[in-house]
Structures are given as structure tokens and as C-alpha cells.
N, C-alpha and C positions, 0 to 999 in steps of 0.2 A: 676796678677792673675795666678793661676795654673789650667790648663785644664787637666782633667783626663778622661779616657775612653778606651784608647788603652790597650790591654792585653800583648803587647810585646814592645820591644825597639822601640822608635820613631826615625826614621832615617833621615827624611827630612821634611821641611816645606816650604810654599810659600805663600806670601801675594797676594791678588788681587790688581789690579792697583789702586782701590779706597780705599784700606785698610779695607774694611768692612768684608772681608772673609779671612780665613786662611785655607789652605789645609795642611794636614799632612799625611805622609806615614809611615807605621810601619811594623815591623817583624811579627806582627799578621796577615799580609796579607790584611789589610784594608787601604783604603784612607778615611779620615774623613774631613768634611767641617764644619768649626766653624764660628759662628757669633761673630765678635769682639766687638759688643756692649753689648752682654749679656754673652758671654762665652758658649752659648748653641750650640749643633750640629744642623745644618740647615736641615739635612736629615739623613736617615739611612746610616750606613757605606757602602762604595762601596767596594765590594769584587769580585775579578776576578777569584780566585781559582788558581792563578799562583804563589803561594808562597809569600815569604816576599817582601814587597815594599821597595826599596832602595832609590827612589827619586821621587819627585813630582814637578809639575810646573803648574801654572794657566795661562790660555790664557789671553791676554791683554784685550779682551772684556768681560772677566769673565764668558763666556758661557761654557767653558770646562776645564777639568783638565786632565793632562797626568801623568802616573806613569810608573816607570821602575821596572820590577819584577825579581825575583830570577831565572826564567827559560828562560830569554832572550827575553821576550815579552814586547813590549811597549803598554800600555793600554790607550785608550782615552775615557774619560767619558763625556757625555753631562750633564751639570748642569741645562739646560733648561728643559729637560725631565728626571726627577729623576728616572723614571722606566726603562730607556734605558739600555741595556747591553753595556759592554765595547767593543769598537772596538779594535781588537788586530793587532798590526803592527809587522810583523816578518821580521827578517833580521840578528839579532845577534845570535851567537851560544852559548852564555854563559850569565850570569847574567847582567842585564842592571844597571850599577852603577850610571848613572846620566842622567836626561832629562831636557830640557830647551826650552821654547818658546823664540823666538827672540823678542826684545823690540817692533818692529813694527808688530809682530804677524803673519808674512807671513811664517816663517819657524819654524821647530821643530828639535832639535838636540838630539841625544842620544849617550851615550858611553857605553862601555861594558868591562867586564873582558877578552873578547876575543881580546882585543887591537885594536878594530875598532871603528870608529865614523860614524854615519849615519845621513845625512840630509834628512828631510821629508818636504813635502808640508803640512802646517798645516791645510789647508782646504780640500784638496783631500786625504790627508794621503798617497800619493804616494811617494815612495823612490826617492829622487833626486840625491843622490851621496853617495857612500861608500868610506870613507876616510881611507886609509891604510898608515902605516908608523911607527906608534908607535910599540915598541918591548916589551912593558910591559902593565899591566892593566891601562886603561885610567879612571881616577877618576874625573877629573875636566873639566868643560865647562864654557865658558863665551862668550857672544856676545858683540861687540862694541855697543855704544848707537845708531849708525845709522844702525845697523843690517847687515852691509856689511862684517864684519870680525868675524870669530869664532876662539877662542883660546881654546886649549886643553892641559891638563897637565897629565903626566903619571908617573908610577913607573919606567920608563926608564930614569927618571931625566931630561926630556926635556919638553919644551913648544913649541907647534907648532901653527902657525897662518894659517888659511885657508880662501879662498874666499868663503863666505857664499852663493854666487849665483852659482858659477861654481864648487865648491868643490876642486879647485886646491890649492896646498900647496904654501903659500906665504913666509913662514919663518920657520926655525927650529933652536932652540937655541942649541948651541954646548956644551951641558953638563955643562952649567954655574952653574947649581945647583948640589950640591953634594949629595942630597937625593931625595927621591920620591916626586912628586908633588901631593898632595892630594886635593888641592883647589886653585882656582885663581879667580880673578875678574878684570874687567877694571874699572879704575876710571872714573867718569862721563865725563871727557873731552876726553876720549878714547886714551890719549897719554901715559898712564902708566898702568902697570899691577901690582897688588899686588898678590903674590903667596905664598901659604903655602908650603914651602920646608922643609920637615922634621919637626923639632921643631921651625923653623924660619919663619918669614914673611919677604919676600924680595920685594922691589919695583924695577920694571924693566921698561925700555923704551919699548913701544910696537912695535916700528919699528925695533929695533936692539936686543932686549932681554937683553941688558946690565944692570947688577945690579947697581942701583943708591943709595940704602939705605937699611940698616937692620932695620926694624921697630920693631921687637919683637923677643926675644929669649926665648922660652918657655921651659917647662919641659916635654912636651909631643908633639906628632905630631899634627900639625895644620890641623884639619879636615874640617874646614870651614872658609872662609873669605868673607866678604860682605861689600860693601861701602855704606855710606850715600849718598843720592841724591845730597847734596851740595858739595860732594867731600872733606869734612873736617875731616871725621872720618871713621874708619873701625870697624867692630865688628867681632871677631873671636871666634872659639870654639876649646878648647884643654883640655884634661884631664876631670875633672869635672867642669871646669870653662868656663865662658863667659868673654871675654876681650874686653873692649871698648877702642879704640885707637884714639887719635887725631893725624892727620898727621902733619908733620913739615911744617910750613909756615913762611917765612921771619925769624924773630928772635924767633919765638915760637917753642920750641923743641917738639918732640914727647912725649906725656904723655898718661897714661893709668889708667884704673880702673878695678878691677876684680869683677865680679858679681858671687858670690858663692851662692849655694842653691840646685843645682842638686846633687843627691847622687850617680850618676854613670856617665859614659862617656858621654859628650855632643857631639852630632853628627853634629849639625848645628845651626847657629844663623844668623838672618837677620833683617834688619831694615824694618819698615813699610813704606808705600809710602811717608808719610810726615815727616819721621825721628823722630817722637815723641815716638815710641815704638820699642822695640827689642823683637823678638820671638826666643826662643831657645828650642831644643828638645834633649832628652837624652835616654840612655839605662834604666833609671829609670822609663820609660813608661809615662813620663809627658811632657807637653808643658808649658813653663813658659813665661809670658809676663812681660817685664820690662819697666819702664818709662825711656825714654832717652831725655826728653824735655829740659834738660839743660846740654849739654856736656861741658860747661865751668868749671864745678866743678871737673873734673878729675885732679888728681894730678900726679906728675912725677912717672914713673913706679917703683913699689916696695915700695912706701911710704904710700899707702892707699889701704885697701881692704874693700869691702862692703859685709855685710851679708844679705842685702836685697835690694830691688829696691829703697828705700828711699834715699840712698846715692847718687843716680844719679839724682834724680829729685829735683830741687831747685826752680822751678817756676810753679805755677798752674794757668791756665786761669780759671776763675770761671764763667764769664758771660759777655754779652755786651748789651748795650742799643743803640737803633737807633733813631735818631732825624730827623724828616721828613718834616719840615715846608717849606724849600726852594723849589722853583719851577724850579731851574736851577742848573747847576754844582756848587759844593762847592769848591772854590779854595784855601781857607785859613782858618785855625782854630787857636785859642789861648785860654789860660786859665788864669784867673785872679790870682794874687799872693796868695790870700787867698783860692783859689780853689772853691769859691762859684759860680763862673760864667764861662760859656763857651761862647766864641764868634766865629762867623763864617762869612766869606765873600763869596758872591756868584755872579754868572753871572746874577742873577735876580736883580742886582743893589742894594742889601741890605746887611747890616751887622746886623745879628740877635744876640740877647743876650739870653742865656739859663740859667735857674736855674740848676746848676750842681747836686743838690740833687734830684730834682723831674724830671729832664730831660724834662722840659716843657719850651716853648718859652715865654719870657717876652715881650708881644706885645707892652707894653708902651715904650719899649726901642728898637724899630726897627729903625735903622739908614739908611738913604737913600742917594745914589749917583744917578747921571744921566746916568751912564753907569756901566758896569760890575765891581765888586769889585775884585781886584786881590790879595790884601795883607792887613793884619791887624796886629797890635801889641798892647800890653797893657803895660802901664808904670809900673815901679816897685812898686809904691805906690798905684796902683790900681785905680787911679783917672781918667786917660785919656786913650782913645783909638785912635790910628792913623790908618787911612785906606787909601789905594791907589787905584786908579781906572783907567779904560781905558779912562776916560775923562781927563786924565793927571792932575788930582787934588789930592792933599793930604789934608785930613781933620782931624781935631782933634775934639773929642767928649768927653763930660763929662759923665763918666760911671754911675754916680748916677742919672742924670736927662735925659740923652739921647740927650741933646742939643749940637749943634755945638759950639765949642770954637773958636771965632775969624773968620777970613776969610780963605777960602781954599788957599792952596799954590800951585803954578804952576811953576815947574822948566822950564828953557828955553829949547826950542826944538832944537837939533842939526841937521845938515844936514843928510839926509837919505843915508845909504850906498847902494851899488848895492846888489840886492838879491843874495843869495847863495843857490840855490835850493838843491844842493847835501847835505846840512847840515840839511835840514828840516825833513827828513823822521822819525827820532827818537828823535827830540828835544822836549823839554817841550812845551806844547801848548801856554803858555803865552810868552815864549821866542820866539817862532816862530812868534808871533804877532808883535814883534819888527821889523821884516823885511817885514811882509805881510799886516798888517792892515793900512788903510788910517789914516791920522791924524785926531784927536789927538791920541797920543799913550798912552800905558799903563804905570802906575806907578807899577812896578812889585814887589817891595819889600820895606818894611819900618822896622825900628828898633830903639827903644829907648836906650839911655844911662842909666846905672843903677841909676843915680841920677835924671833922668827924666827932666833934664834941656835942653838936646838936643835930636834930633832924626835924623836918616839918612834915605834918600829915594833914590831909584833907578828908573829912568824912561828911556825912549828911549835914548840911547847914551852910551858914554864911561866914564861917570862921576857919582860919588856919591855925592849927595848934603847933607850938614849938616845944620839943621835948629835950630834956637833958639825957644824953646817952648813958652817962655814968650812973645816974640815979634812976633813970627811966620814969622820971616825974616831970610834970610840966615845968618849963623854965620860967624865969622871971619876966621873959619877953612874951607878950601876947596874952590871950589869943588875939589874932589880927582879923579885923572885920571887913567883909566885902559887901557890895550892894546887893548881890544875888547869891544864889547857891553856888558854892565854889566847886569847880570841876577839875582843876589842875594846879600844880604848884611847882616852882623851881627856885633854886638858889644860885646867885651869880658866882662865877669862878673864883672871885676874890673873897667871897663870903660876906660882902657888905650889904647885899640886897636880897630881899625875898619878894617874889612876884607870884601872883595867882590870877587865873582866869575864871570867869564865872558864867553862869547860864544865861546871863543877860547881855553878853558880848563885851563886858568890861574887863580890863586888865589893871589890877592894883599892884602898887610897888611900895615896899616899906624898907626902912633901914633895919638891918638885922640886929644891931646893938641896942636900939631903943624901941623898935616896933612902931616908930612914927612914919606916917606916909611921906614918901619923897615928893609926890605931886598928886594932883587930882587923878583919879582913875582914867586910863586911856579908853576912849569910847571907840570900839571897832564897829564895823558893819556886820560882824558875824552874829548869827543867832545864838550859837554857843561857842565859847572858847574851849575846845577840847584838850588842847595841848599847848605848852609854851616852852621855849628854851632860850638860854642866853648864848650869845656869841662868845668865843673864848676870851676876847679882850673885854667883855662886859659892857660894850657900848650899845649893843643892839639886842632886841628880843624878836624871835620869830614865833608867830602864833598860828595855830591851825584850828579849824572848826567847820561850821556849817555856813555856807553862803550860796547864793544862786549861781555864782561862777568862780569867783576868786576866793578859794578856801584857805589860802596861806598868805599871811601878811608879815612884813618886816618893819620894825619900829626902831627909831632912834630914841634912846632912853632920855638923854639930856634935853633934846628938843621936844620930846613928846609927840613926834610926828611920824606918820607912816612914810616909809622910804620906798617900799616896793610891794606890789601885789603879784603873786605868782599864779598864773593861769595855766591849767592843764588837767588837774583832777576834775572828775565829773560828779563827785559826791563828797560827803563829809570827810575831812582830814582828821584822823584820830591821834596822830603822833607826828611831832616835828623834832628835829635835832640838828645841831651843827657838827661838822667834822672837826677833829682836833685842831687842824690848822686854820679853821674858820673860813675856808674857801668854798666849802660845799655845804648845802643843806639837804638833808634827807627827810622825806615825808611818806607816811603810810595812810591809806585811805579806804573808805567803804567801796570805792570802785575796784578794789582788789589788786591795786598796783602799788609799787614803791617807786617814787620818783626822786631823782637827784637834780639839784639846781645850783647854778653859780650864785654864791651868796652876795656878790657885789652887783652884778648886772641883772640877776633874776632869770637869766637865760636857762632853759632846760638843758641838762647834760645827758640824762639817760632815763628811760622808762623800763622798769623791771617788772615784767608780767609773768605770772605763773601760779600765784595763790588762787585758790578757788573760793575764798571767803574774805570777809573784811580784814584789812591789815590794821591791827589794833596798836602795834608798837614797833618802833624802829630804834636802832642804836648803832653807832659807829664803833669799830674796834679802835684801840688806842693808836695804832699805826696809820689809821685812816685808809687802809687798803681794802676793807670789807665793811658791809653794812648788814646788820642782823634784823630780821623782821619776824614778828609773831602774828598769827592770823587765826580767824575763826574756823579755818579749815583744819585746825588741830596741829598744824605743823609750824616749825621754825625754819626759816631759810637764811643761809649765810651766803651773801652775794659777794664774790671777789672781783676786784677791779684794780686798775692802776691808772694814775693820772699822768699828765704831761711830765716829762723828765728832761733835765738839762743835759743828760748823757748824749753824746754825739752818736748818731746812727753809723757814722763812718768807722767807729771802733767796733769791729765785728765781734771780738771776744766779749766786750762789755754788753753789746746788744744781745748776744745769746744768753748771757747770764740773767738778763732781765726779760727774756722773751716769754710770751704767753701764747697758748694755743687758742685761736679764735676762728671757728668755722673752718677748721682744717689747716689754717696757716699759723706758723710761728711768726709772731709780730713783735716789733720793738714797741716801746712805750708810746712812741709818737704815732704808731699805726703802720710803720713801714713793713712791707712783707719781706720776710727772711727766707723761709722755706715752706713749701707745701708738703704736708705729711699725709699720705694716703691713710684711709681708715684702718687698713690692715696693719699699719705700723703704730697706731696710737697706743697699743698695749706695750710697746717697747719704749714709750716716752716716759722718763722718770724725772721726778723732782726730788732731789736729795736735800739734806740739811743745807740751808742757804738757797740762793737763787740759781745755782748752776743747773743747766739742762743737759742731759745725756740722752742720745738717741742711738739705739742699736739697729743695725740693718742686716738683712740676710744677704746671700750671695749675689742677688740681683742689684744691690746698691740702691741709691736714691737719685731720681732724676731732678735736675734743676733747670730753670729757664725763666724767661720773663713773662711767658704766657700761662695764665692760670689754667686754661683748658688743656694746654699741652702737658702741663705737670699732672693734671688730673687723669688724662688719658695715658700718660706714661710714654709719650712719643717725642719728648723734647730731646735735644741733641746730647746724647751721652749721659751715663750715670754721673751724678754730681759728687758723690763721696765714696771713695774707697770700695769699688766693686770687688767682690771676691772675698772680703773679710769684713767683720763688724767695724763700724766707724763711730766716732764720738766727737 
């Protein structure tokens, strides 16, 4: 959307930490606060009377906003008391070019055209330190994620690092840049700085200032550069354009996409807190909000330009459903091959079967164990369900009748190893039980072969057992041995390979027909490998587990090499899976989120937040339009989404057939806005069999227009569809 209201060039913007507010500062002398859910202003414009506003920053707690003005005054406004006057902080002798709250909120920094930098206490607003040394105008400010270091960039072509507590100079770059520094930012790991040096974006080591890469060579000075929170992308502003850059990682080169739409110089661009949106401001007096929910679609620099935000967005989350019948943690989920049934295993000792269409539990098909259920799998023909339990039993169930098939299977119990408490702190709960629970132990993973003749199980120990489904006896293959205690198992889509991950970070791969190793085990840097999954073509393995930062890895099987490491989760990844088409990877984590990734580039596609407990298991539906997650919060969530579609948005009928309701808008698959539907009309929005959408309207009709706010207010020009009678 485009936000209008400023009467002068908009120089700066800042998102609140929760992404619900946006602050903007303008040459018209006002600071405005916007509601990101409606595009409306939350309060009357804040005006200090100190001339143009060059920079704004929102406090971490969202209770105040700070602005830098044309007359050298830093103004602090309370957002709690909308009628309070600004508190003026004086110390600069010329215009304040930049202001910034530290990530932890304890400090406030300001820079000026007088070549000075001031550190302020953000609570008392007392001046802590006056930083001198730059010999030119200081334009750029950036704090490290831990708030301990402040970086400044100047027209004197240097970057300086300061101790944010004492104000002492830590480092000065020796004119490694040949042009003025107009903007800079730390990457989320704090180890590198991206700096806008003249027309270029340079990547520098934060400890030495040494240039390591040229990320972008533009046609105009880089006025703004800002990182995504996952460290995979940057957004910059130069000329009339916003540029979205993916950073080089492993074998993936830097790529970019240009977002054109502003009609004058773009002063600043920044990501929202969840990386799903980009906000940009310009001398054309507007603020534009762009969708950045799928940064995997960006092409190599110079090969693609976007005329609107639809070129960036290729995936839209439309809704989720919550299934709540379990009375304890949900440890495993699976979907039947026809997509009609969702299955879940829980610590309440049950396997529940859900109707995927109605999201209701099928009580007649409640399968019971005598202890917690740790793992489930469905055969490719949809006939059988295998479940593993803490009672050290593997059971087969008939999915049509809910009856047990044959007797339960019990793998032999190996000797118990000595506990290793130093490895428990971040390990998967079920994997920890391998060392801590009294006998009998968990069967932690089960997996069918594609022909449903065999299935593999993993229980306490260093072995993978292969069972014959018909006889429910151990097959002639195996048992297969690992270096350490096995925590997960998977079978390739063609049935030729069996792979297992263990508690020492190794991934072992065997031929399913002989049980012989295909190669030496792959050594990962994961403390535990909690989950593994094959790509649909069988060429790659994705693994999830415990690591200090990169909890998900993708491996090329034939080369035995790591291809990508996916950064974003902040805690152990318990479950990983490929989508049926192999283009997307889904992951569930102890950080209580589900994430979707581009399987080729590793770029994040979406972050699905809402669970209040560890996400133990994820599974795609066969059509690839939904992902199911099971959590320690005792619930199952079914997240519905659609990906990029070759269907032309110009075909209105087809567009409406595939439309989804997203934040009040009916949108095409590419993200184009079709109709704004007021809340009071949502109850008349129906989805019948198939994708057709029917909307009923009362006698007042429905307003249409290009302005989001006008549609929301209902004051756009004329009713859009059939006023006076229901329309469809």
C-alpha cells in the first residue's frame, strides 16, 4: 500500500519491534505514526516547530519515538501520552542527520552535520558522551545486536567503531572507502558491516574494517541500507529505486530485484520485524509498503525489474486451523497420501485421526498405546499406520477400521550408555529420553518404504531395524548400525536408500536391498540430528537438529557435501520435510515457530508463528497447499497457503477462482489486490467445492477503488458491484 499525508519529502522511517506501527519523519516538520494493519494514522501529527525532520527511531518498548531536526535538536515524544510535548535534547550545533535507539533500548545515539556523535541515556535523556573525531558530516549510525558497539559513517570516507558504554573509540577505518559513507548497518551476527559508500554497497569485517565483497554497484549514492533479521538479505535505497539484495552464501551468488514505483529520490528503506514487508520513503512525499514474503524469487542483478510489489511476493498465507482434541504434547504428525486424513501421535498415549476437510477428530479411529506415542508414519497406499511408543512397541494399524494389524513388534534393548549431561541442554526432548528415561525406552522414529512391504524403526540404541510388514518379523536386511544413538530415520522416495541421523551429529546412508553403507557417514556440525528428510527426486537430504546458529542443513547425497545451511530458527529444529514438488522445505523448532524455505536457494519464504510450545513435527499435504504442525502446546495447526502461479492476473474470472482472503483483501496468487472486503462482509464470503469464491452483498453494495484507506472507510467513488441486490 501507499501511505499519503506528509506535505513534504519523507526522509526517514522506523518500524516498531512488533511491526504494528511505523514512524515517519518529513521535511514538512512532522513525525507521523501509522497503523500497519489499516494504513491509518494512529494520532495527530507530532510537530516540534524545529524545522525539517531528518531521522526517526522508535523505542524498543514502543512507548516513545525520537526525531532529529533541522536546527540541531533531538526531540523525544511519548506515544503513551499523545498530548505530551516533545522533550528537546540539545548538544549538537547543526542539523541532526540521524537518530537511533540501541536494540536493547538503554541508549540513544544521534549524529549531526557538525561532525559529532552524541550518546544519550534513553530513560533519563542525559548526555553520556560526546564522540569527536570525524572530519566530515556524519550520516550513518548502527548498533551491534548486543548494543555494545556503535558504528558511524561520515563524508570523511571513514567508518568508526565506538564503545557504546564508555564512548571510547575502538577502531577507525583508514580511508578504505573512496567515497562518502551515507549509510551502514551491522549484519545480525555482528561480524560484518554493510556500508553504502558512494554508489556501492561494500561488505566489511566489523573487527578490521577490511572490505570483503562488493555487493552492489548502483547509478546513484546509496542513501540507506538495512538488513533482514535472518541475515540473508539487504534492502537499499538509491535514486528512485528500492533494491532487494540476497547476500552470497555458499554457492549461491548475490542476486537482486529492483522495486520501482517512487517518482522521486528514495531516502530510506527498511524491513519489518518479521522480514515480510519493506517500507520505503521518498521525496515524492509518500511511504510505500512492499511485500517481501518470498525473497527466493529475486533474479541475478540486472535481469529483472519489478514495476510493483507483486514481483516480490510469491507465497501468501491465507489461514490456519487449530485441532485441539489431544490432552498432552503432540509429538508427531502425518498426512495420508490422498490428503483426506491427518494423523497425530501424542504423549496422551493416543494416535488420533482427523478429517482433513472438516478438521474434526474421527473418534471411531482413536488408536491407543500404553505409553506416550513418539512417532507415526502412513504407508504409500494409505492402508496402514505405523506408530512407535515409549513402551518400546511398534504397532501397525488398519487406517480404514482402526484395528491393530498383527502383534506389536519390540526391537531388542541394547546396553544403556553412560549419561552425557553436557549434551542434554538443547537436545530434542524425545532424544534426551534415550539417555534419561527408565526402561522400557522410546521408539523414536518409524518410516515405510514406498512399496509398503517394509518399514524401518529406531528405538534406544545405535541400530535401525527393518521389518517385514506381511510377517511383522525382522527382515533379512539389517539391523543397520550407526556411530551413536540413532534419533531419526527416513527412506528415499524410490525406496533404494535408508538414512538415519544420530546423537553425535552423523548421518548414515545404506542401500535398502543389501543393508550396505553407500558411503562413510556424513559428519555434520549439529550436536544432535533430530530429523532428516529426502528431496522428492532423492538427490538431497535435509537435516535438522541442534546448532549454535544454523539448525538446518541441506546435503547432496552423491557428492556427500553440504549444499546450504538455513539460518533463522533460534533453537533446536525437531522436524524437517520437503514439499511434494521439492521446491519448499518446512521446519519446526523449539523456538515455537514453523518456517518455510526455498529448497534451491535457502531463502526464507514465511515464518508461521502461533504455537505456544515446541513444534515437534511438520508435514506437507499432498497438494503442497498446506503444512501441518504438531506442538507441545497440545495442538495441531494446519497452515494454508498458495504459491506463485502462472495464471495471468489479467483474467479476472480465473483470478477470483483462486483468490484468497488475506488481511481483509481478496488477493491473486501473485499477491495482486482484487477487492477489499470489510469485516462485516466476511461472514458472507463462501468457499464452495472447488476454488470458486462467492460474495453476497446487502443493499449498500461494495465499494471499490485503488486506495486501501478509501475502501476501508467506504468513501471511494461509487459502489463497485450491483448496489441494491446481492452480487456474486
